[in-house]
Structures are given as structure tokens and as C-alpha cells.
Steps between C-alpha positions, in 0.01 A plus 500: 500500500834505670781678320742209525307292247510779245652371177626175646609308193809295424667639811445864405414560863645285774270363768584579864825323585336353808306270268817301427588485869162349587551201273322363199170394659501715812325834436492733799186485713219741417637582156234699309318309229652692209856455629444131568364441151787688341764300688341162425415583140857605434629190682284291265675659203227741392578836339318797645420856388303739717287758318363826644266561207358356181758699303784347698350155457503541123856633510609192696309272264696657214819446698425128530430472127821682421712296741379173349480615138127421494389787277317349202449173689178311570347544845249248638214685673142409595400828664327756270591782738870418481482465123365855481743626763801395297360533147735786411809286562666319214383151603251256347234392751395139444401179678769269370725297727785582262485866610816647647334609824172504695332818628246462780356618828477301821263453791741564786866528595574270795754651737607202711606298194566770240252326270264641236148354529313455170177328395303422187410871490859566392618180330168334405541122519862503387763321703811704571713281274265582211580872531816682385812477711508877553233675707420867559248533783320828571385540862399768751619559853144437625542137387767427762391246764693321773401139427346289227206434732430871512521511120259209456257664743524820296429313178197333658367834624547672162330214315200471735623164628550370146860379492655525151665196352869445432636673810880487509802695614812617323768464763818362343674726254802457276826594662385428856706182530185326623386355169654160567594294801226625732214258560277790610506623141418161347252542216539877486587681181782752511438822307704807417265746671488879508260671740382855435348616830281810473440711809127539566487556877 
């Protein structure tokens, strides 16, 4: 994974200045998938941490908890693997909508929109508004795709043509300035979303 996305979080590392010169919705031609996703995800208001290893992922998870004062808080989580992964942290794993934050995986990261594609495998039959306002999503670099069509094709292939229910995307995040006044986001639910991206390629 390219060095420039290392530790990009809250402006800790500035994106190439040429990004601003190109304009808000005008990425340069032939931008690699990972760079395109990063630019669009950040533009959407998402918060991003790149992780070289499992140890670094857990360090960054701790950083998020510390930044938000979430130690001792309830965390909504469906995934048994994630429950075990973070069982040593001072959080209470539950399935209550009153939880402070949601921990989950995703199906794919969609580069051309900066969206996070999830299905019933991650959120069951819950609507986004039924889940906590704060999200921590764990993903891998191998889950990056260029378009949502490519992601849906990947889901279909993995599931032997059985499409899971409740397919949706997280694409509008708090602080993006896109939460209101944009008809393209009508009906979407804005979340405060952190993405922990683990290198696996």
C-alpha cells in the first residue's frame, strides 16, 4: 500500500496538494483504486487509519477509544470474530441500539464514491438509523474495488449467486458538509465513521 496513506487521520498526513487543484469532483485520470477511495472517502467525511499489522490495528482501535472517551462504553457488534478480537479492551460488547458505537466488517470499499458496502452479513436486517451513530469498520486492502457494480459482482461470486439481503452503502459521514441540502443523499443516514484498513496484499 502506498506510503502516502500511512496514518492518514484528522489531517495527520496531507494528501497531495494537486488534489485541491483538480477540484472537488475531478480526480485525475487513471488514479489507482486505493488513492481514489482514500480521496473520496475523506471527501465524504470519513476518518481513516491505515494499519500494517494486526498489532497496529489494535493500537489504532485503542486510539479511537481514547480519543472519544469510549473506554467502559457499550459497543454494538454482531460478529463473533470481532467480539473475540477486541475482548481484551475495556468495552462491553452488546446488541443494543443504545450502545455508544458499532463495530463491524464490510463487504467492499467502493473507490469511485468513497462508500463502504455492507449487507445483512454485517448488519443483519437492521436499518442504518437503528444502529449507533458512531461506526468503527474493519476492512482489508483486498476489499477495495473501483465501482459498486464490481462489489455486487464480488458478493454474488462469494455467495454462489445467492445475494444477501439488506445491501446498503455508508457514504455520507458527519463533518462532510453533505448531510443536508444534497438531493443525491436523500434518505441516507449520516454516521460518524472510522475505518481501520489492514494491509493484506
